[in-house]
N, CA and C atoms as a LAMMPS dump frame, in Angstrom:
ITEM: TIMESTEP
0
ITEM: NUMBER OF ATOMS
375
ITEM: BOX BOUNDS ff ff ff
-5.0000000000000000e+02 5.0000000000000000e+02
-5.0000000000000000e+02 5.0000000000000000e+02
-5.0000000000000000e+02 5.0000000000000000e+02
ITEM: ATOMS id mol type element x y z
1 1 1 N 249.023 -116.711 -31.958
2 1 2 C 249.081 -116.367 -33.358
3 1 3 C 249.445 -117.595 -34.187
4 2 1 N 250.366 -118.374 -33.628
5 2 2 C 250.799 -119.574 -34.33
6 2 3 C 249.627 -120.547 -34.474
7 3 1 N 248.819 -120.675 -33.398
8 3 2 C 247.656 -121.565 -33.455
9 3 3 C 246.66 -121.097 -34.506
10 4 1 N 246.527 -119.807 -34.644
11 4 2 C 245.612 -119.237 -35.621
12 4 3 C 246.061 -119.58 -37.045
13 5 1 N 247.351 -119.472 -37.326
14 5 2 C 247.895 -119.787 -38.649
15 5 3 C 247.731 -121.275 -38.941
16 6 1 N 248.044 -122.121 -37.948
17 6 2 C 247.898 -123.574 -38.103
18 6 3 C 246.418 -123.912 -38.327
19 7 1 N 245.548 -123.256 -37.595
20 7 2 C 244.107 -123.495 -37.741
21 7 3 C 243.612 -123.147 -39.135
22 8 1 N 244.067 -121.993 -39.67
23 8 2 C 243.677 -121.617 -41.029
24 8 3 C 244.242 -122.6 -42.058
25 9 1 N 245.46 -123.041 -41.844
26 9 2 C 246.083 -123.994 -42.766
27 9 3 C 245.306 -125.304 -42.78
28 10 1 N 244.91 -125.802 -41.598
29 10 2 C 244.14 -127.044 -41.526
30 10 3 C 242.754 -126.869 -42.139
31 11 1 N 242.132 -125.727 -41.892
32 11 2 C 240.813 -125.474 -42.448
33 11 3 C 240.883 -125.414 -43.971
34 12 1 N 241.905 -124.784 -44.501
35 12 2 C 242.077 -124.697 -45.961
36 12 3 C 242.283 -126.062 -46.569
37 13 1 N 243.066 -126.93 -45.911
38 13 2 C 243.309 -128.278 -46.41
39 13 3 C 242.022 -129.086 -46.383
40 14 1 N 241.248 -128.955 -45.335
41 14 2 C 239.991 -129.685 -45.21
42 14 3 C 239.011 -129.228 -46.285
43 15 1 N 238.91 -127.92 -46.491
44 15 2 C 237.998 -127.404 -47.501
45 15 3 C 238.437 -127.787 -48.906
46 16 1 N 239.725 -127.859 -49.128
47 16 2 C 240.224 -128.247 -50.447
48 16 3 C 239.783 -129.656 -50.785
49 17 1 N 239.682 -130.518 -49.794
50 17 2 C 239.227 -131.89 -50.025
51 17 3 C 237.755 -131.955 -50.363
52 18 1 N 236.985 -130.917 -50.056
53 18 2 C 235.552 -130.906 -50.336
54 18 3 C 235.233 -130.427 -51.746
55 19 1 N 236.185 -129.876 -52.418
56 19 2 C 235.943 -129.356 -53.766
57 19 3 C 235.852 -130.534 -54.737
58 20 1 N 234.815 -130.545 -55.517
59 20 2 C 234.64 -131.63 -56.495
60 20 3 C 235.676 -131.492 -57.601
61 21 1 N 236.204 -132.611 -58.063
62 21 2 C 237.163 -132.534 -59.173
63 21 3 C 236.445 -132.022 -60.421
64 22 1 N 237.184 -131.386 -61.307
65 22 2 C 236.547 -130.866 -62.512
66 22 3 C 235.942 -132.011 -63.32
67 23 1 N 234.802 -131.736 -63.914
68 23 2 C 234.14 -132.754 -64.74
69 23 3 C 234.982 -133.003 -65.985
70 24 1 N 235.066 -134.261 -66.414
71 24 2 C 235.838 -134.529 -67.632
72 24 3 C 235.184 -133.841 -68.835
73 25 1 N 236.025 -133.408 -69.725
74 25 2 C 235.53 -132.733 -70.928
75 25 3 C 234.719 -133.725 -71.744
76 26 1 N 233.613 -133.277 -72.309
77 26 2 C 232.815 -134.204 -73.124
78 26 3 C 233.62 -134.677 -74.331
79 27 1 N 233.489 -135.936 -74.639
80 27 2 C 234.201 -136.519 -75.765
81 27 3 C 233.341 -136.344 -77.011
82 28 1 N 233.948 -135.773 -78.022
83 28 2 C 233.216 -135.569 -79.276
84 28 3 C 232.975 -136.92 -79.926
85 29 1 N 231.767 -137.13 -80.355
86 29 2 C 231.442 -138.385 -81.013
87 29 3 C 232.13 -138.443 -82.369
88 30 1 N 232.806 -139.538 -82.632
89 30 2 C 233.477 -139.73 -83.907
90 30 3 C 232.447 -140.313 -84.868
91 31 1 N 232.241 -139.64 -85.988
92 31 2 C 231.238 -140.169 -86.917
93 31 3 C 231.713 -141.5 -87.477
94 32 1 N 230.78 -142.409 -87.706
95 32 2 C 231.184 -143.699 -88.27
96 32 3 C 231.706 -143.503 -89.679
97 33 1 N 232.598 -144.387 -90.121
98 33 2 C 233.102 -144.234 -91.481
99 33 3 C 231.948 -144.348 -92.479
100 34 1 N 232.06 -143.574 -93.533
101 34 2 C 231.005 -143.559 -94.535
102 34 3 C 231.009 -144.885 -95.289
103 35 1 N 229.854 -145.491 -95.403
104 35 2 C 229.727 -146.735 -96.157
105 35 3 C 229.579 -146.385 -97.627
106 36 1 N 230.424 -146.959 -98.438
107 36 2 C 230.391 -146.677 -99.864
108 36 3 C 229.677 -147.805 -100.591
109 37 1 N 228.849 -147.438 -101.496
110 37 2 C 228.108 -148.407 -102.287
111 37 3 C 228.947 -148.803 -103.504
112 38 1 N 228.934 -150.073 -103.853
113 38 2 C 229.657 -150.499 -105.058
114 38 3 C 228.874 -150.248 -106.347
115 39 1 N 227.632 -149.771 -106.212
116 39 2 C 226.802 -149.519 -107.399
117 39 3 C 227.46 -148.417 -108.233
118 40 1 N 227.588 -148.667 -109.5
119 40 2 C 228.225 -147.718 -110.4
120 40 3 C 229.724 -147.919 -110.519
121 41 1 N 230.266 -148.855 -109.766
122 41 2 C 231.709 -149.1 -109.793
123 41 3 C 232.067 -150.405 -110.498
124 42 1 N 231.042 -151.084 -111.051
125 42 2 C 231.252 -152.388 -111.658
126 42 3 C 232.3 -152.352 -112.773
127 43 1 N 232.361 -151.253 -113.507
128 43 2 C 233.29 -151.143 -114.617
129 43 3 C 234.724 -150.872 -114.157
130 44 1 N 234.9 -150.572 -112.872
131 44 2 C 236.226 -150.237 -112.361
132 44 3 C 236.767 -151.332 -111.435
133 45 1 N 235.971 -151.73 -110.454
134 45 2 C 236.432 -152.719 -109.48
135 45 3 C 236.75 -154.035 -110.183
136 46 1 N 237.926 -154.569 -109.905
137 46 2 C 238.36 -155.81 -110.544
138 46 3 C 238.98 -155.588 -111.908
139 47 1 N 239.006 -154.321 -112.348
140 47 2 C 239.571 -154.005 -113.66
141 47 3 C 241.086 -154.045 -113.66
142 48 1 N 241.65 -154.072 -114.837
143 48 2 C 243.095 -154.089 -115.023
144 48 3 C 243.57 -152.707 -115.464
145 49 1 N 244.885 -152.55 -115.569
146 49 2 C 245.448 -151.287 -116.051
147 49 3 C 244.887 -150.985 -117.438
148 50 1 N 244.856 -151.998 -118.301
149 50 2 C 244.364 -151.786 -119.67
150 50 3 C 242.9 -151.348 -119.687
151 51 1 N 242.076 -151.947 -118.83
152 51 2 C 240.657 -151.566 -118.832
153 51 3 C 240.464 -150.152 -118.287
154 52 1 N 241.283 -149.747 -117.308
155 52 2 C 241.187 -148.378 -116.788
156 52 3 C 241.593 -147.362 -117.845
157 53 1 N 242.665 -147.662 -118.572
158 53 2 C 243.127 -146.751 -119.626
159 53 3 C 242.096 -146.666 -120.746
160 54 1 N 241.472 -147.794 -121.067
161 54 2 C 240.428 -147.784 -122.091
162 54 3 C 239.235 -146.938 -121.653
163 55 1 N 238.942 -146.952 -120.351
164 55 2 C 237.784 -146.218 -119.847
165 55 3 C 238.061 -144.737 -119.615
166 56 1 N 239.25 -144.409 -119.067
167 56 2 C 239.534 -143.028 -118.654
168 56 3 C 240.646 -142.349 -119.439
169 57 1 N 241.381 -143.066 -120.248
170 57 2 C 242.531 -142.498 -120.94
171 57 3 C 243.795 -142.715 -120.109
172 58 1 N 244.875 -142.109 -120.553
173 58 2 C 246.153 -142.272 -119.856
174 58 3 C 246.058 -141.701 -118.434
175 59 1 N 246.621 -142.406 -117.457
176 59 2 C 246.566 -141.885 -116.085
177 59 3 C 247.441 -140.646 -115.937
178 60 1 N 247.043 -139.772 -115.039
179 60 2 C 247.83 -138.577 -114.745
180 60 3 C 248.959 -138.894 -113.764
181 61 1 N 248.822 -140.019 -113.071
182 61 2 C 249.864 -140.476 -112.142
183 61 3 C 249.855 -141.993 -112.159
184 62 1 N 251.045 -142.577 -112.218
185 62 2 C 251.196 -144.03 -112.17
186 62 3 C 252.311 -144.302 -111.164
187 63 1 N 251.918 -144.721 -109.968
188 63 2 C 252.896 -144.941 -108.894
189 63 3 C 252.911 -146.414 -108.502
190 64 1 N 254.093 -146.926 -108.233
191 64 2 C 254.247 -148.318 -107.821
192 64 3 C 254.961 -148.375 -106.478
193 65 1 N 254.499 -149.298 -105.652
194 65 2 C 255.146 -149.544 -104.369
195 65 3 C 255.052 -151.044 -104.111
196 66 1 N 256.167 -151.717 -104.268
197 66 2 C 256.155 -153.168 -104.152
198 66 3 C 255.229 -153.735 -105.215
199 67 1 N 254.362 -154.666 -104.832
200 67 2 C 253.447 -155.25 -105.81
201 67 3 C 252.23 -154.364 -106.099
202 68 1 N 252.041 -153.312 -105.328
203 68 2 C 250.87 -152.441 -105.484
204 68 3 C 251.132 -151.376 -106.549
205 69 1 N 250.039 -150.936 -107.139
206 69 2 C 250.121 -149.878 -108.148
207 69 3 C 248.93 -148.951 -107.971
208 70 1 N 249.189 -147.652 -108.1
209 70 2 C 248.117 -146.655 -107.991
210 70 3 C 248.087 -145.851 -109.275
211 71 1 N 246.907 -145.816 -109.88
212 71 2 C 246.701 -144.966 -111.047
213 71 3 C 245.767 -143.845 -110.635
214 72 1 N 246.128 -142.629 -111.014
215 72 2 C 245.306 -141.468 -110.673
216 72 3 C 244.83 -140.805 -111.952
217 73 1 N 243.53 -140.511 -111.975
218 73 2 C 242.919 -139.86 -113.117
219 73 3 C 242.313 -138.54 -112.65
220 74 1 N 242.673 -137.451 -113.339
221 74 2 C 242.198 -136.116 -112.972
222 74 3 C 241.168 -135.639 -113.98
223 75 1 N 240.156 -134.997 -113.476
224 75 2 C 239.146 -134.385 -114.334
225 75 3 C 238.717 -133.074 -113.715
226 76 1 N 237.944 -132.273 -114.426
227 76 2 C 237.499 -131.007 -113.86
228 76 3 C 236.582 -131.201 -112.657
229 77 1 N 235.879 -132.334 -112.591
230 77 2 C 234.933 -132.572 -111.491
231 77 3 C 235.549 -133.33 -110.327
232 78 1 N 236.589 -134.143 -110.592
233 78 2 C 237.101 -134.986 -109.508
234 78 3 C 238.472 -135.575 -109.819
235 79 1 N 239.007 -136.209 -108.784
236 79 2 C 240.251 -136.963 -108.861
237 79 3 C 239.912 -138.38 -108.419
238 80 1 N 240.304 -139.361 -109.228
239 80 2 C 240.043 -140.766 -108.916
240 80 3 C 241.358 -141.493 -108.739
241 81 1 N 241.52 -142.163 -107.607
242 81 2 C 242.691 -142.998 -107.347
243 81 3 C 242.24 -144.447 -107.39
244 82 1 N 242.865 -145.244 -108.251
245 82 2 C 242.552 -146.67 -108.352
246 82 3 C 243.773 -147.443 -107.87
247 83 1 N 243.551 -148.341 -106.911
248 83 2 C 244.634 -149.138 -106.325
249 83 3 C 244.538 -150.558 -106.854
250 84 1 N 245.607 -151.02 -107.461
251 84 2 C 245.635 -152.35 -108.056
252 84 3 C 246.621 -153.236 -107.308
253 85 1 N 246.217 -154.467 -107.076
254 85 2 C 247.056 -155.46 -106.399
255 85 3 C 246.989 -156.765 -107.166
256 86 1 N 248.067 -157.562 -107.108
257 86 2 C 248.024 -158.867 -107.768
258 86 3 C 246.956 -159.749 -107.121
259 87 1 N 246.401 -160.687 -107.884
260 87 2 C 245.425 -161.612 -107.298
261 87 3 C 246.057 -162.399 -106.147
262 88 1 N 245.225 -162.887 -105.237
263 88 2 C 245.726 -163.639 -104.077
264 88 3 C 246.547 -164.849 -104.491
265 89 1 N 246.219 -165.412 -105.624
266 89 2 C 246.958 -166.592 -106.091
267 89 3 C 248.395 -166.239 -106.439
268 90 1 N 248.638 -164.933 -106.654
269 90 2 C 249.987 -164.508 -107.02
270 90 3 C 250.226 -164.577 -108.517
271 91 1 N 249.282 -165.139 -109.245
272 91 2 C 249.424 -165.243 -110.696
273 91 3 C 248.368 -164.368 -111.368
274 92 1 N 248.748 -163.762 -112.446
275 92 2 C 247.831 -162.897 -113.172
276 92 3 C 248.197 -161.441 -112.969
277 93 1 N 247.564 -160.595 -113.762
278 93 2 C 247.906 -159.18 -113.65
279 93 3 C 247.132 -158.508 -112.511
280 94 1 N 247.693 -157.429 -111.984
281 94 2 C 247.029 -156.725 -110.875
282 94 3 C 245.645 -156.217 -111.286
283 95 1 N 244.741 -156.184 -110.299
284 95 2 C 243.376 -155.708 -110.533
285 95 3 C 243.022 -154.66 -109.488
286 96 1 N 242.041 -153.825 -109.81
287 96 2 C 241.578 -152.785 -108.896
288 96 3 C 240.854 -153.438 -107.727
289 97 1 N 241.341 -153.152 -106.525
290 97 2 C 240.691 -153.671 -105.32
291 97 3 C 240.095 -152.553 -104.475
292 98 1 N 240.485 -151.301 -104.751
293 98 2 C 239.968 -150.166 -103.975
294 98 3 C 240.098 -148.907 -104.826
295 99 1 N 239.136 -148.002 -104.657
296 99 2 C 239.247 -146.69 -105.296
297 99 3 C 238.834 -145.607 -104.31
298 100 1 N 239.419 -144.445 -104.479
299 100 2 C 239.072 -143.25 -103.701
300 100 3 C 238.717 -142.153 -104.693
301 101 1 N 237.818 -141.281 -104.294
302 101 2 C 237.448 -140.144 -105.142
303 101 3 C 237.336 -138.901 -104.284
304 102 1 N 237.72 -137.783 -104.865
305 102 2 C 237.606 -136.503 -104.167
306 102 3 C 237.454 -135.404 -105.205
307 103 1 N 236.947 -134.288 -104.753
308 103 2 C 236.84 -133.12 -105.618
309 103 3 C 238.228 -132.517 -105.775
310 104 1 N 238.457 -131.713 -106.796
311 104 2 C 239.791 -131.127 -106.989
312 104 3 C 240.31 -130.35 -105.778
313 105 1 N 239.391 -129.8 -104.953
314 105 2 C 239.838 -129.056 -103.772
315 105 3 C 240.067 -129.958 -102.563
316 106 1 N 239.896 -131.279 -102.731
317 106 2 C 240.182 -132.226 -101.647
318 106 3 C 238.971 -132.718 -100.879
319 107 1 N 237.813 -132.086 -101.073
320 107 2 C 236.618 -132.551 -100.372
321 107 3 C 236.175 -133.904 -100.917
322 108 1 N 235.537 -134.699 -100.047
323 108 2 C 235.065 -136.018 -100.459
324 108 3 C 234.072 -135.927 -101.601
325 109 1 N 234.043 -137.004 -102.38
326 109 2 C 233.085 -137.092 -103.475
327 109 3 C 232.661 -138.537 -103.601
328 110 1 N 231.416 -138.743 -104.007
329 110 2 C 230.924 -140.086 -104.243
330 110 3 C 231.752 -140.736 -105.356
331 111 1 N 232.199 -141.952 -105.106
332 111 2 C 233.081 -142.632 -106.059
333 111 3 C 232.403 -142.911 -107.397
334 112 1 N 231.158 -143.367 -107.357
335 112 2 C 230.495 -143.693 -108.625
336 112 3 C 230.215 -142.421 -109.437
337 113 1 N 229.962 -141.315 -108.772
338 113 2 C 229.758 -140.048 -109.49
339 113 3 C 231.052 -139.621 -110.182
340 114 1 N 232.163 -139.837 -109.522
341 114 2 C 233.458 -139.489 -110.114
342 114 3 C 233.741 -140.391 -111.32
343 115 1 N 233.487 -141.686 -111.176
344 115 2 C 233.687 -142.605 -112.299
345 115 3 C 232.835 -142.167 -113.48
346 116 1 N 231.574 -141.817 -113.222
347 116 2 C 230.683 -141.372 -114.297
348 116 3 C 231.199 -140.082 -114.942
349 117 1 N 231.662 -139.146 -114.122
350 117 2 C 232.165 -137.869 -114.659
351 117 3 C 233.4 -138.094 -115.527
352 118 1 N 234.298 -138.941 -115.081
353 118 2 C 235.509 -139.205 -115.857
354 118 3 C 235.189 -139.981 -117.131
355 119 1 N 234.219 -140.871 -117.073
356 119 2 C 233.825 -141.64 -118.25
357 119 3 C 233.199 -140.713 -119.287
358 120 1 N 232.314 -139.815 -118.84
359 120 2 C 231.698 -138.852 -119.763
360 120 3 C 232.759 -137.951 -120.385
361 121 1 N 233.741 -137.576 -119.599
362 121 2 C 234.821 -136.721 -120.094
363 121 3 C 235.571 -137.44 -121.205
364 122 1 N 235.852 -138.706 -121
365 122 2 C 236.579 -139.496 -121.988
366 122 3 C 235.752 -139.667 -123.274
367 123 1 N 234.453 -139.91 -123.112
368 123 2 C 233.57 -140.106 -124.269
369 123 3 C 233.399 -138.827 -125.077
370 124 1 N 233.542 -137.666 -124.441
371 124 2 C 233.37 -136.382 -125.118
372 124 3 C 234.546 -136.055 -126.028
373 125 1 N 235.644 -136.71 -125.854
374 125 2 C 236.838 -136.4 -126.671
375 125 3 C 236.742 -136.948 -128.06
C-alpha cells in the first residue's frame, strides 16, 4: 500500500512538470501621445500675461509656483491652461511655453479650437 501511495505521488509530481506554464497576459498597446499642431496657437505661444489678458480677459485662475505661472481661462466650450516661464536668459517677463485644453467635463479638446472659442467669446462681449 505504501508503494502504491509513493508511486501515485511520484506520478503526480512527474505529470505536474509536464503542464505548460500559463501564457502571459497580452499587454495592451499604449497609444502614442497625441501630436499637437502649433497652427492656430501663434497668438498664444510666446505671449505674456498682458497679451493673454488682452486676448481672453481676466483669468479665472492665476497660480504661481516658483518662477512658473499658470493662467486658466474658462469658457462654455473649453478650459485653457497657459503655462508661463521666464526666458532662458533669466531676464524679461515670463512667456507662454505650453498650453493645455479640455472640455468642461474633462475630455480632451484641440488646443487651437479652444483658443478660437475663447477668443470669439471675448470678442462677443
